[in-house]
ROTOR-543977 format. One record per atom (N, C-alpha, C, O, CB): residue in three letters; y negated, x, z negated. Coordinates in steps of 0.02 Angstrom, whole numbers, padded with zeros to 5 digits, always signed. Each point is the difference from the previous one (the first is absolute). Glycine has a CB too. Example, Ala and Ser with C-alpha at 12.3 -4.5 7.8 and 13.67 -1.06 7.14 Angstrom:
ALA+00284+00660-00390 ALA-00059-00045+00000 ALA-00060+00045+00000 ALA+00001+00052-00033 ALA+00058-00147-00029 SER-00112+00077+00098 SER-00059+00042-00003 SER-00055-00039-00037 SER-00055+00025-00008 SER+00087+00034+00116 
//
This chain:
MET+00388+00473-00480 MET-00030-00081-00007 MET-00075-00002-00038 MET-00048-00037+00012 MET+00182-00012-00027 ALA-00124+00105-00039 ALA-00068-00015-00030 ALA-00055+00016+00032 ALA-00053-00026-00016 ALA+00100+00037-00075 LEU-00043+00035+00145 LEU-00066+00019+00042 LEU-00021-00062+00049 LEU-00057-00007+00022 LEU+00092+00141-00020 ILE+00017-00175+00009 ILE-00024-00050+00043 ILE-00037-00056-00040 ILE-00054-00024+00017 ILE+00150+00052+00064 TRP-00056-00047-00146 TRP-00036-00050-00042 TRP-00074+00027-00017 TRP-00051-00035+00009 TRP+00168-00006-00062 SER-00117+00105+00029 SER-00071+00020-00024 SER-00053-00004+00063 SER-00058-00016-00011 SER+00113+00100-00084 ALA-00033-00068+00162 ALA-00054+00003+00051 ALA-00004-00089-00003 ALA-00058-00021-00005 ALA+00086+00155+00094 ILE+00024-00184-00086 ILE-00041-00062+00001 ILE-00023-00025-00048 ILE-00028-00055+00006 ILE+00076+00034+00065 ALA-00045+00049-00129 ALA-00042-00022-00066 ALA-00063+00021+00014 ALA-00046-00040-00006 ALA+00131+00051-00080 LEU-00095+00050+00107 LEU-00070+00049+00028 LEU-00039-00052+00047 LEU-00058-00020-00008 LEU+00123+00154+00017 ALA-00027-00149+00034 ALA-00044-00045+00040 ALA-00012-00062-00001 ALA-00033-00026+00045 ALA+00056+00090+00006 VAL+00007-00104-00110 VAL-00034-00054-00032 VAL-00047+00021-00054 VAL-00059-00017+00002 VAL+00154-00048+00025 CYS-00071+00096-00070 CYS-00040+00004-00046 CYS-00077+00045+00007 CYS-00050-00016-00032 CYS+00172-00007-00023 VAL-00120+00072+00094 VAL-00069+00030+00013 VAL-00040-00044+00017 VAL-00050-00002-00036 VAL+00086+00095+00066 PRO-00036-00147+00030 PRO-00050-00035+00015 PRO-00022-00048-00064 PRO-00059-00004-00017 PRO+00100+00016+00144 LEU+00002-00042-00156 LEU-00008-00031-00069 LEU-00049+00038-00046 LEU-00049-00028-00024 LEU+00168-00012+00033 ALA-00104+00106-00021 ALA-00018+00034-00050 ALA-00085+00017+00031 ALA-00047-00011-00038 ALA+00190+00061-00008 ALA-00156-00026+00108 ALA-00061+00013+00035 ALA-00045-00067-00002 ALA-00059+00004-00017 ALA+00121+00086+00096 ALA-00038-00139-00066 ALA-00028-00065-00013 ALA-00027-00014-00055 ALA-00056-00026+00000 ALA+00120-00004+00062 ALA-00027+00045-00128 ALA-00008-00013-00054 ALA-00074+00046-00028 ALA-00042-00022-00040 ALA+00186-00012+00036 VAL-00145+00079+00026 VAL-00068+00050-00008 VAL-00058-00005+00052 VAL-00049+00038-00001 VAL+00130+00045-00045 SER-00072-00132+00090 SER-00048-00014+00047 SER-00073-00005-00036 SER-00004-00029-00054 SER+00097-00032+00126 PRO-00147+00089-00043 PRO-00063-00026-00038 PRO-00009-00072+00007 PRO-00031-00030-00044 PRO-00027+00136+00062 LEU+00082-00137+00032 LEU-00018-00068+00026 LEU+00017-00044-00046 LEU-00030-00053-00005 LEU+00043+00077+00114 LEU+00045-00005-00154 LEU+00023-00061-00041 LEU-00054-00020-00042 LEU+00000-00053-00032 LEU+00116+00086+00031 ALA-00169+00019+00001 ALA-00053-00032-00070 ALA-00041-00046+00012 ALA-00033-00019-00048 ALA+00024+00113+00003 TRP-00001-00122+00102 TRP-00037-00055+00016 TRP+00051-00061+00028 TRP-00015-00045+00040 TRP-00092+00131-00015 ARG+00169-00073-00056 ARG+00044-00066+00021 ARG+00011-00028-00062 ARG-00003+00035-00051 ARG+00065+00005+00152 ASP-00046-00111-00105 ASP+00029-00028-00054 ASP+00064-00005-00005 ASP+00029+00022+00049 ASP-00113-00069-00052 PRO+00123+00023-00044 PRO+00081+00019-00021 PRO+00035-00029+00050 PRO+00044+00032+00028 PRO-00048-00033-00151 VAL-00012-00064+00140 VAL+00040-00039+00055 VAL+00006+00031+00062 VAL+00055+00007+00027 VAL-00088-00102-00075 TYR-00034+00117+00081 TYR+00000+00038+00059 TYR+00048+00053-00001 TYR+00042+00009+00044 TYR-00152-00036-00031 ILE+00101+00070-00074 ILE+00028+00067-00001 ILE+00094-00008-00013 ILE+00042+00038+00023 ILE-00182+00017-00079 ILE+00149-00106+00022 ILE+00068-00028+00019 ILE+00032-00013+00056 ILE+00057+00018+00015 ILE-00083-00050-00091 ALA-00026-00015+00123 ALA+00015-00021+00062 ALA+00008+00055+00053 ALA+00032-00008+00053 ALA-00089-00090-00088 GLY+00024+00157+00015 GLY-00005+00064+00045 GLY+00076+00036-00008 GLY+00040+00011+00045 GLY-00184+00010-00065 PHE+00150-00007-00055 PHE+00058+00038-00010 PHE+00065-00044+00016 PHE+00052+00033+00000 PHE-00118+00038-00087 ALA+00072-00151+00101 ALA+00054-00032+00013 ALA+00009+00031+00071 ALA+00057+00017+00017 ALA-00071-00125-00096 GLY-00036+00116+00118 GLY+00012+00027+00072 GLY+00021+00052+00010 GLY+00045+00003+00042 GLY-00113-00050-00015 ILE+00048+00107-00061 ILE+00035+00063+00003 ILE+00070+00006-00030 ILE+00037+00047+00012 ILE-00148-00007-00014 VAL+00126-00092-00036 VAL+00071-00009-00028 VAL+00046-00024+00061 VAL+00054+00026+00016 VAL-00099-00060-00142 GLY+00007-00032+00163 GLY+00031-00017+00037 GLY+00019+00047+00066 GLY+00051-00007+00035 GLY-00097-00091-00095 LEU-00001+00145+00069 LEU+00017+00023+00054 LEU+00064+00073-00012 LEU+00044+00020+00038 LEU-00183-00076+00008 GLY+00118+00083-00123 GLY+00052+00038-00023 GLY+00071-00036-00010 GLY+00049+00038-00001 GLY-00144+00025-00049 ILE+00106-00135+00043 ILE+00066-00031+00016 ILE+00016+00006+00066 ILE+00058+00017+00011 ILE-00071-00091-00094 MET-00028+00062+00136 MET+00024+00020+00071 MET+00027+00052+00014 MET+00031+00003+00053 MET-00099-00053-00026 LEU+00065+00100-00066 LEU+00025+00059+00023 LEU+00070+00000-00029 LEU+00035+00042+00028 LEU-00149+00017-00019 PHE+00143-00094-00057 PHE+00056+00001-00019 PHE+00061-00059+00032 PHE+00061-00003-00003 PHE-00136+00061-00095 GLN+00025-00098+00124 GLN+00043-00079+00044 GLN+00039+00038+00044 GLN+00060+00001-00013 GLN-00154-00107+00025 PRO+00073+00142+00042 PRO+00053+00027+00052 PRO+00044+00045-00022 PRO+00054+00005+00031 PRO-00125-00018+00048 MET+00058+00058-00139 MET+00037+00053-00012 MET+00048-00035-00044 MET+00052+00033-00002 MET-00138+00064+00017 LEU+00091-00150-00050 LEU+00057-00038-00022 LEU+00043-00045+00041 LEU+00054-00020-00021 LEU-00116+00030-00064 ILE+00038-00024+00138 ILE+00032-00051+00058 ILE+00039+00056+00034 ILE+00056-00011+00024 ILE-00156-00092+00002 GLY+00074+00162-00023 GLY+00050+00044+00039 GLY+00028+00040-00049 GLY+00025+00046+00032 GLY-00083-00041+00076 GLY+00066+00003-00157 GLY+00050+00034-00056 GLY-00039+00077+00016 GLY+00036+00042+00025 GLY+00110-00125-00020 TYR-00197+00096-00014 TYR-00032+00066+00009 TYR-00009+00030-00074 TYR+00000+00060-00012 TYR-00063-00098+00127 LEU+00056-00014-00163 LEU-00012+00029-00079 LEU+00066+00028-00014 LEU+00055-00027+00006 LEU-00142-00063-00054 PRO+00070+00171+00020 PRO+00077+00010-00013 PRO+00010-00015-00089 PRO-00039-00007-00047 PRO+00054+00113+00163 GLY+00057-00107-00107 GLY+00011-00035-00069 GLY+00011-00063-00014 GLY+00020-00023-00054 GLY-00075+00092+00032 LEU+00042-00103+00079 LEU-00008-00081+00015 LEU+00039-00019+00047 LEU-00021+00009+00058 LEU-00086-00014-00083 PRO+00178-00028+00016 PRO+00029-00027+00045 PRO-00039-00040+00046 PRO-00052-00028-00018 PRO+00136+00038-00053 ALA-00061-00012+00130 ALA-00037-00058+00052 ALA+00003-00071-00026 ALA-00047-00040-00002 ALA+00081+00107+00105 ARG+00038-00077-00126 ARG-00002-00074-00026 ARG-00046-00023-00043 ARG-00027-00056-00003 ARG+00127+00063+00015 ILE-00108+00050-00051 ILE-00060-00016-00057 ILE-00064-00004+00015 ILE-00044-00040-00018 ILE+00103+00091-00046 GLY-00060+00006+00108 GLY-00064+00006+00025 GLY-00019-00073+00044 GLY-00057-00022-00005 GLY+00074+00165+00008 ARG+00017-00168+00026 ARG-00018-00074+00029 ARG-00021-00040-00046 ARG-00052-00034+00004 ARG+00129+00036+00074 ARG-00043+00000-00121 ARG-00002-00059-00051 ARG-00084+00014-00041 ARG-00045-00041-00013 ARG+00210+00035-00010 VAL-00163+00059+00015 VAL-00060+00035-00028 VAL-00061-00022+00046 VAL-00055-00018-00019 VAL+00125+00123-00026 HIS-00051-00102+00096 HIS-00053-00008+00050 HIS-00037-00081+00009 HIS-00055-00014+00024 HIS+00128+00119+00039 LEU-00023-00150-00091 LEU-00022-00071-00014 LEU-00063+00013-00050 LEU-00059-00012+00010 LEU+00187-00052+00004 TRP-00091+00098-00086 TRP-00048-00021-00044 TRP-00069+00039+00012 TRP-00050-00027-00024 TRP+00145-00002-00058 THR-00101+00092+00118 THR-00049+00035+00021 THR-00053-00050+00030 THR-00059-00006-00016 THR+00138+00107+00032 GLY-00040-00137+00038 GLY-00052-00044+00037 GLY-00022-00044-00027 GLY-00055-00019+00020 GLY+00092+00036+00058 ALA-00005-00055-00137 ALA-00031-00046-00045 ALA-00058+00037-00027 ALA-00053-00031-00008 ALA+00158-00032-00020 ALA-00101+00131+00012 ALA-00057+00032-00038 ALA-00052+00011+00048 ALA-00059+00001-00018 ALA+00129+00054-00065 LEU-00051-00046+00151 LEU-00056+00010+00048 LEU-00050-00073+00011 LEU-00061+00000+00011 LEU+00148+00097+00052 VAL-00043-00154-00068 VAL-00035-00068+00007 VAL-00042+00005-00068 VAL-00062+00002+00002 VAL+00161-00078+00073 ALA-00071+00077-00121 ALA-00040-00001-00061 ALA-00060+00042+00002 ALA-00053-00024-00021 ALA+00154+00003-00038 ALA-00100+00092+00088 ALA-00053+00040+00005 ALA-00067-00023+00038 ALA-00060+00005-00015 ALA+00152+00072+00005 VAL-00050-00108+00077 VAL-00053-00029+00042 VAL-00043-00062-00021 VAL-00060-00003+00015 VAL+00133+00048+00064 VAL-00037-00103-00119 VAL-00020-00042-00035 VAL-00064+00028-00049 VAL-00057-00021+00009 VAL+00180-00032+00010 ILE-00108+00097-00065 ILE-00047+00025-00036 ILE-00057+00035+00024 ILE-00057-00006-00024 ILE+00139+00004-00035 HIS-00064+00043+00112 HIS-00053+00024+00041 HIS-00051-00048+00024 HIS-00059+00008-00014 HIS+00137+00071+00044 VAL-00050-00142+00015 VAL-00035-00044+00036 VAL-00040-00041-00062 VAL-00061-00008-00005 VAL+00154+00003+00117 GLY-00048-00015-00153 GLY-00027-00051-00052 GLY-00069+00032-00036 GLY-00053-00029-00010 GLY+00186-00019-00014 GLY-00116+00119+00005 GLY-00067+00043-00042 GLY-00049-00014+00051 GLY-00048-00032-00021 GLY+00103+00140-00047 LEU-00057-00091+00134 LEU-00055+00014+00047 LEU-00027-00077+00006 LEU-00060-00015+00008 LEU+00114+00131+00065 TRP-00001-00165-00080 TRP-00037-00066+00010 TRP-00046-00008-00062 TRP-00060-00008+00011 TRP+00158-00050+00057 ILE-00075+00059-00135 ILE-00026-00005-00051 ILE-00081+00026-00001 ILE-00047-00036-00014 ILE+00173+00040-00027 THR-00131+00066+00060 THR-00063+00043+00006 THR-00037-00017+00048 THR-00060+00012-00007 THR+00106+00069-00032 GLY-00023-00115+00100 GLY-00034+00000+00071 GLY+00025-00056+00029 GLY+00035+00010+00050 GLY-00045+00109-00033 PRO+00001-00175-00033 PRO+00038-00062+00038 PRO-00037-00003+00069 PRO+00041-00011+00045 PRO-00012-00067-00158 PRO-00086+00083+00132 PRO-00021+00014+00074 PRO+00027+00042+00042 PRO+00018-00013+00057 PRO-00101-00011-00094 ASP+00085+00082+00005 ASP+00026+00049+00032 ASP+00071-00009+00027 ASP+00014+00017+00057 ASP-00090+00045-00124 MET+00127-00093+00021 MET+00065-00012+00009 MET-00001-00048+00058 MET+00034+00011+00050 MET+00000+00011-00170 ILE-00074-00078+00114 ILE+00002-00057+00047 ILE-00023+00019+00068 ILE+00031-00027+00046 ILE-00051-00048-00138 ASP-00028+00116+00107 ASP-00017+00050+00065 ASP+00063+00025+00019 ASP+00024-00017+00055 ASP-00137+00058-00089 ALA+00149+00006-00014 ALA+00055+00021+00017 ALA+00059-00039+00021 ALA+00032+00015+00050 ALA-00079+00055-00110 LEU+00058-00112+00027 LEU+00051-00050+00020 LEU-00005-00038+00068 LEU+00051-00015+00031 LEU-00045+00004-00151 LEU-00068-00004+00141 LEU-00022-00034+00039 LEU-00012+00062+00069 LEU-00020-00014+00056 LEU-00031-00087-00162 PHE+00066+00155+00088 PHE-00012+00053+00065 PHE-00071+00019+00034 PHE-00012+00025+00055 PHE+00122-00075-00029 THR-00161+00025-00084 THR-00075+00006+00029 THR-00030+00056-00064 THR-00060+00001-00014 THR+00041-00151+00081 SER+00058+00185-00094 SER-00031+00051-00051 SER-00029+00052+00056 SER+00036+00013+00049 SER+00054-00028-00167 PRO-00156+00044+00110 PRO-00016+00063+00034 PRO+00025+00061-00026 PRO-00019+00051+00029 PRO-00071-00104+00000 THR+00124+00058-00072 THR+00050+00074-00026 THR+00053+00006+00051 THR+00038-00048+00003 THR-00047+00036-00139 PRO+00021+00061+00174 PRO+00057+00016+00051 PRO+00063-00008-00044 PRO+00040-00034+00031 PRO-00109+00122+00048 PHE+00094-00068-00144 PHE+00041+00007-00029 PHE+00040-00072-00016 PHE+00060-00006-00015 PHE-00125+00115-00014 SER+00018-00159+00035 SER+00030-00062-00027 SER+00049-00039+00036 SER+00049-00025-00028 SER-00146+00022-00020 PRO+00084-00004+00120 PRO+00055-00032+00041 PRO+00073+00024-00017 PRO+00049-00037-00005 PRO-00136+00028+00098 PHE+00087+00079-00102 PHE+00077+00037+00004 PHE+00025-00028-00075 PHE+00053-00030-00004 PHE-00079+00162+00086 GLY-00014-00120-00138 GLY+00033-00025-00051 GLY+00018-00065-00007 GLY+00047-00016-00036 GLY-00093+00095-00003 VAL+00011-00126+00075 VAL+00020-00065-00015 VAL+00050-00004+00045 VAL+00047-00028-00028 VAL-00147-00021-00012 ILE+00116+00067+00109 ILE+00059-00012+00037 ILE+00067+00028-00042 ILE+00052-00032-00004 ILE-00127+00040+00120 ALA+00065+00054-00146 ALA+00055+00041-00033 ALA+00017-00050-00071 ALA+00058+00001-00021 ALA-00107+00138+00071 MET+00003-00179-00082 MET-00001-00044-00057 MET+00063-00054+00039 MET+00061-00002-00011 MET-00216+00018-00049 TRP+00119-00053+00103 TRP+00047-00068+00025 TRP+00071+00030+00028 TRP+00046-00040+00004 TRP-00159-00040+00039 ALA+00124+00149-00023 ALA+00055+00020+00025 ALA+00048+00007-00062 ALA+00058-00020+00000 ALA-00117+00076+00104 ILE+00032-00030-00152 ILE+00042+00020-00064 ILE+00024-00074-00040 ILE+00055-00008-00028 ILE-00133+00135+00012 LEU+00031-00172+00020 LEU+00013-00066-00018 LEU+00052-00044+00040 LEU+00039-00043-00023 LEU-00151+00055-00015 ALA+00103+00010+00106 ALA+00064-00029+00037 ALA+00052+00031-00008 ALA+00046-00041-00002 ALA-00102+00006+00077 VAL+00082+00107-00084 VAL+00058+00020-00023 VAL+00020-00021-00063 VAL+00060-00010-00009 VAL-00078+00091+00073 ALA-00021-00090-00107 ALA+00027-00030-00068 ALA+00018-00065+00017 ALA+00062-00006-00006 ALA-00132+00070-00073 LEU+00042-00120+00097 LEU+00017-00067+00019 LEU+00072+00006+00042 LEU+00053-00027-00019 LEU-00189-00013+00024 LEU+00130+00076+00047 LEU+00063-00002+00053 LEU+00066+00031-00045 LEU+00057-00019+00013 LEU-00141+00042+00110 ALA+00068+00025-00175 ALA+00055+00026-00038 ALA+00017-00051-00057 ALA+00054+00002-00029 ALA-00090+00121+00058 ALA-00014-00170-00045 ALA+00040-00042-00058 ALA+00031-00067+00034 ALA+00045-00033-00026 ALA-00132+00075-00074 LEU+00057-00055+00159 LEU+00020-00040+00027 LEU+00062+00014+00056 LEU+00020-00048+00033 LEU-00133+00011-00072 ARG+00139+00099+00048 ARG+00036+00024+00046 ARG+00065-00053+00003 ARG+00012-00022+00056 ARG-00063+00150-00075 ARG+00091-00147-00031 ARG+00063-00018+00002 ARG-00025-00087+00009 ARG+00034-00030+00041 ARG+00040+00148-00122 ARG-00119-00154+00053 ARG-00012-00057+00011 ARG-00021-00013+00081 ARG+00012-00055+00024 ARG-00038+00051-00155 LEU-00001+00047+00166 LEU-00035-00004+00069 LEU+00066+00019+00036 LEU-00005-00002+00061 LEU-00133+00038-00082 GLY+00192-00020+00001 GLY+00052+00030+00027 GLY-00002+00066+00060 GLY+00039+00001+00048 GLY-00005-00123-00084 LEU-00078+00166+00025 LEU-00023+00044+00038 LEU+00061+00061+00000 LEU+00023+00034-00046 LEU-00157-00076+00019 ARG+00150+00040+00101 ARG+00058+00057+00017 ARG-00032+00072-00013 ARG-00057+00017+00015 ARG+00116-00094+00084 PRO-00003+00121-00136 PRO-00019+00072-00013 PRO-00048+00016+00043 PRO-00053+00021-00022 PRO+00154+00013-00016 ARG-00090-00041+00110 ARG-00020+00050+00056 ARG-00082-00031+00004 ARG-00048+00036+00014 ARG+00186-00012+00067 THR-00141-00096-00095 THR-00054-00032-00001 THR-00060+00022-00059 THR-00061+00009+00000 THR+00146-00096+00055 TRP-00042+00088-00095 TRP-00037+00032-00064 TRP-00028+00066+00004 TRP-00060+00012-00007 TRP+00131-00073-00054 PHE-00025+00104+00073 PHE-00014+00072+00020 PHE-00053+00000+00050 PHE-00052+00029-00017 PHE+00168+00008-00004 ARG-00114-00060+00073 ARG-00059+00003+00055 ARG-00072-00016-00028 ARG-00048+00039+00003 ARG+00135-00080+00085 ALA-00088-00032-00121 ALA-00056-00014-00045 ALA-00026+00046-00042 ALA-00059+00017+00005 ALA+00098-00109-00001 HIS+00000+00115-00046 HIS-00020+00046-00049 HIS-00029+00049+00022 HIS-00053+00022-00022 HIS+00127-00051-00035 ARG-00028+00062+00123 ARG-00034+00059+00022 ARG-00056-00004+00031 ARG-00043+00043-00010 ARG+00134-00005+00015 LEU-00102-00092+00037 LEU-00074-00008+00017 LEU-00058-00012-00044 LEU-00059+00012+00015 LEU+00112-00046+00067 LEU-00031+00009-00137 LEU-00042-00023-00064 LEU-00038+00060-00031 LEU-00059+00011-00010 LEU+00147-00103-00017 ALA-00019+00135+00014 ALA-00004+00071-00027 ALA-00057+00038+00037 ALA-00047+00021-00034 ALA+00176-00020+00005 ILE-00128+00009+00089 ILE-00046+00042+00047 ILE-00063-00035-00005 ILE-00050+00035-00008 ILE+00138+00005+00093 VAL-00095-00113-00082 VAL-00072-00019-00018 VAL-00025+00015-00072 VAL-00060+00005-00010 VAL+00077-00094+00093 ILE+00018+00095-00123 ILE-00018+00009-00066 ILE-00016+00073-00004 ILE-00050+00016-00032 ILE+00120-00111-00013 VAL-00035+00139+00073 VAL-00011+00081-00013 VAL-00073+00017+00042 VAL-00045+00036-00021 VAL+00192-00002+00016 VAL-00144-00061+00054 VAL-00043+00015+00050 VAL-00071-00029-00033 VAL-00049+00037-00005 VAL+00145-00043+00112 GLY-00096-00059-00128 GLY-00068-00024-00031 GLY-00009+00024-00051 GLY-00059+00015-00011 GLY+00057-00103+00051 THR+00041+00101-00082 THR-00009+00036-00087 THR-00028+00050+00016 THR-00054+00010-00027 THR+00149-00037-00040 VAL-00069+00081+00118 VAL-00014+00061+00000 VAL-00095+00015+00029 VAL-00044+00036-00024 VAL+00203-00020+00045 VAL-00160-00060+00034 VAL-00050+00002+00025 VAL-00056-00022-00049 VAL-00050+00033-00012 VAL+00114-00044+00116 HIS-00048-00051-00132 HIS-00040-00026-00054 HIS-00027+00055-00058 HIS-00059+00010-00016 HIS+00130-00119+00041 GLY-00017+00138-00049 GLY-00026+00043-00047 GLY-00035+00065+00022 GLY-00040+00030-00035 GLY+00127-00080-00029 LEU-00067+00074+00130 LEU-00027+00071+00029 LEU-00094-00030+00009 LEU-00048+00039-00004 LEU+00195+00018+00094 LEU-00152-00114-00080 LEU-00067-00020+00021 LEU-00041-00020-00071 LEU-00061+00002-00002 LEU+00108-00046+00129 VAL-00017+00030-00169 VAL-00027-00018-00061 VAL-00029+00077-00022 VAL+00032+00053+00004 VAL+00057-00167-00035 GLU-00160+00104+00006 GLU-00044+00058-00020 GLU+00005-00023-00085 GLU-00044-00038-00021 GLU-00051+00062+00148 GLY+00138-00005-00163 GLY-00006-00026-00078 GLY+00014+00045-00052 GLY-00027+00055+00003 GLY+00059-00156+00035 THR+00017+00083-00101 THR+00007+00058-00047 THR+00062+00042+00027 THR+00011+00049-00035 THR-00060-00119-00072 MET+00094+00062+00164 MET+00041+00034+00002 MET-00029+00077+00052 MET-00046+00001+00041 MET+00133-00126-00072 GLU-00050+00173+00013 GLU-00014+00080+00012 GLU+00026+00000+00074 GLU+00055-00025+00014 GLU-00035+00086-00147 THR-00057-00035+00176 THR+00008+00004+00065 THR+00076+00033+00033 THR+00032-00029+00043 THR-00168+00034-00057 VAL+00154+00055-00014 VAL+00047+00032+00023 VAL+00072-00030-00028 VAL+00053-00004+00031 VAL-00139+00102-00019 SER+00069-00117-00083 SER+00057-00033-00016 SER+00031-00066+00020 SER+00060-00012+00001 SER-00096+00075-00072 LYS-00012-00104+00087 LYS-00004-00063+00030 LYS+00033+00015+00078 LYS+00054-00024+00015 LYS-00169-00021-00094 VAL+00079+00084+00122 VAL+00031+00018+00060 VAL+00076+00027+00005 VAL+00034-00014+00049 VAL-00151+00033-00030 ALA+00139+00017-00068 ALA+00060+00029-00016 ALA+00049-00055-00017 ALA+00055-00006+00026 ALA-00112+00110-00065 LEU+00031-00140-00003 LEU+00048-00072-00011 LEU+00010-00043+00038 LEU+00052-00033+00000 LEU-00078+00035-00081 CYS-00027-00010+00128 CYS+00009-00048+00055 CYS+00043+00034+00064 CYS+00031-00036+00039 CYS-00151-00023-00077 ALA+00120+00124+00043 ALA+00047+00035+00049 ALA+00065-00009-00023 ALA+00041-00021+00041 ALA-00119+00104-00010 LEU+00095-00070-00090 LEU+00066-00003-00042 LEU+00022-00080+00024 LEU+00053-00008+00031 LEU-00089+00099-00152 VAL-00005-00144+00105 VAL+00015-00058+00007 VAL+00037-00007+00074 VAL+00059-00018+00009 VAL-00158-00014-00095 VAL+00057+00048+00131 VAL+00016-00009+00072 VAL+00059+00038+00018 VAL+00044-00032+00029 VAL-00161+00015-00002 ALA+00129+00085-00040 ALA+00043+00024+00008 ALA+00073-00015-00023 ALA+00052+00011+00032 ALA-00144+00045-00021 ALA+00085-00082-00067 ALA+00075-00032-00039 ALA+00000-00049+00049 ALA+00052+00008+00033 ALA-00050+00007-00173 THR-00031-00057+00160 THR+00000-00064+00032 THR+00035+00005+00075 THR+00044-00038+00021 THR-00154+00007-00092 ILE+00080+00083+00103 ILE+00035+00024+00058 ILE+00052+00030-00011 ILE+00042-00021+00040 ILE-00125+00027+00008 LYS+00107+00039-00087 LYS+00062+00025-00002 LYS+00058-00053-00022 LYS+00058+00001+00022 LYS-00120+00108-00045 VAL+00033-00159-00027 VAL+00064-00041-00004 VAL+00010-00052+00055 VAL+00057-00020+00014 VAL-00066+00036-00134 MET-00039-00034+00147 MET+00007-00048+00071 MET+00030+00024+00045 MET+00032-00037+00037 MET-00119-00005-00048 ALA+00086+00117+00020 ALA+00027+00029+00059 ALA+00079+00018-00029 ALA+00048+00005+00038 ALA-00176+00046+00019 ASP+00131-00044-00125 ASP+00081+00019-00026 ASP+00031-00072+00008 ASP+00057+00000+00024 ASP-00078+00106-00126 LEU-00002-00160+00089 LEU+00029-00066+00004 LEU+00013-00025+00061 LEU+00050-00036+00004 LEU-00097+00017-00094 TRP+00001+00033+00159 TRP+00010-00007+00044 TRP+00049+00041+00038 TRP+00013-00020+00057 TRP-00108-00026-00083 MET+00120+00091+00007 MET+00043+00061+00044 MET+00075-00029-00053 MET+00055+00000+00028 MET-00168+00144+00010 TRP+00110-00163-00097 TRP+00065-00019-00026 TRP+00018-00076+00026 TRP+00059-00016+00012 TRP-00080+00097-00120 ARG-00035-00127+00117 ARG+00026-00064+00034 ARG+00027+00013+00075 ARG+00045-00034+00024 ARG-00134-00035-00097 LYS+00054+00127+00111 LYS+00023+00006+00072 LYS+00058+00023-00002 LYS+00036-00024+00044 LYS-00132+00042+00002 ARG+00133+00037-00097 ARG+00049+00030-00003 ARG+00067-00063-00027 ARG+00057-00004+00022 ARG-00144+00131-00042 ARG+00063-00160-00021 ARG+00041-00055-00014 ARG+00024-00045+00055 ARG+00060-00015+00006 ARG-00116+00021-00105 THR+00007-00028+00144 THR+00006-00038+00044 THR+00039+00039+00053 THR+00043-00031+00031 THR-00142-00035-00068 LEU+00089+00120+00047 LEU+00052+00049+00050 LEU+00054+00000-00021 LEU+00043-00008+00042 LEU-00108+00080-00013 ARG+00081-00066-00081 ARG+00069+00013-00042 ARG+00034-00067+00019 ARG+00051+00001+00036 ARG-00093+00076-00148 ASP+00004-00157+00081 ASP+00031-00072+00021 ASP+00018+00000+00055 ASP+00052-00030+00014 ASP-00108-00026-00072 ARG+00021+00088+00106 ARG+00014-00009+00074 ARG+00071+00028+00022 ARG+00047-00026+00031 ARG-00175+00036-00010 ILE+00119+00053-00050 ILE+00067+00042+00020 ILE+00068-00032-00031 ILE+00053+00002+00031 ILE-00128+00111-00029 ASP+00070-00145-00070 ASP+00051-00030-00020 ASP+00030-00064+00034 ASP+00059-00011+00012 ASP-00103+00065-00104 MET-00011-00093+00105 MET+00013-00061+00056 MET+00031+00031+00051 MET+00057-00020+00013 MET-00154-00049-00033 ASP+00070+00122+00059 ASP+00043+00016+00073 ASP+00067+00022-00025 ASP+00048-00011+00036 ASP-00150+00056+00041 ALA+00110-00018-00133 ALA+00077+00027-00002 ALA+00035-00055-00030 ALA+00061-00003+00009 ALA-00082+00129-00025 SER-00010-00174-00018 SER+00055-00054-00017 SER-00002-00046+00056 SER+00032-00051-00013 SER-00042+00055-00114 SER-00013-00003+00175 SER+00003-00045+00071 SER+00050+00035+00044 SER+00034-00029+00043 SER-00161-00010-00044 ALA+00130+00110-00013 ALA+00024+00033+00047 ALA+00089-00013+00011 ALA+00031+00029+00045 ALA-00143+00057-00073 
//
């Protein structure tokens, strides 16, 4: 158990520590630095999200993990707001170009798409009951948006040449992708088995 938690802590903390000693910080103002670190924190949170929903974190029951998943989701939204807000304060024209998909930087569209997907998940989660979303509808929407979030964020992060150290950044991105694929595959198998079991029960009851 301690080994798994240590590995997760290293995967998240090493990129943060490497970015903290980057020489590029010397030419940046505090708001820009905070915005950049908010993005790194957001990427780290994304490693926890699938592990929480899948019950993979040792010592943390799945039921509690799903509840924590909601709070870390809110923290992810806050990190995105700080990240985008800080970049807006330090460079409004650049952010306008990014939001309008006219920025010349290749990483901008992926970040913007991931941002809107994160906000869409948060909005759906907040209005889920009011909208009357069925569990299956919510699951499918969340799964689709989660794929968009992970792909967009990972590509965005890999293309940005900034304060993050390359090896630790690639490792964290790879873990985020691997954890997301793992939990989606497991949930798909679980739902498939559940559907098969329900059909068997229905056939048995009608026989």
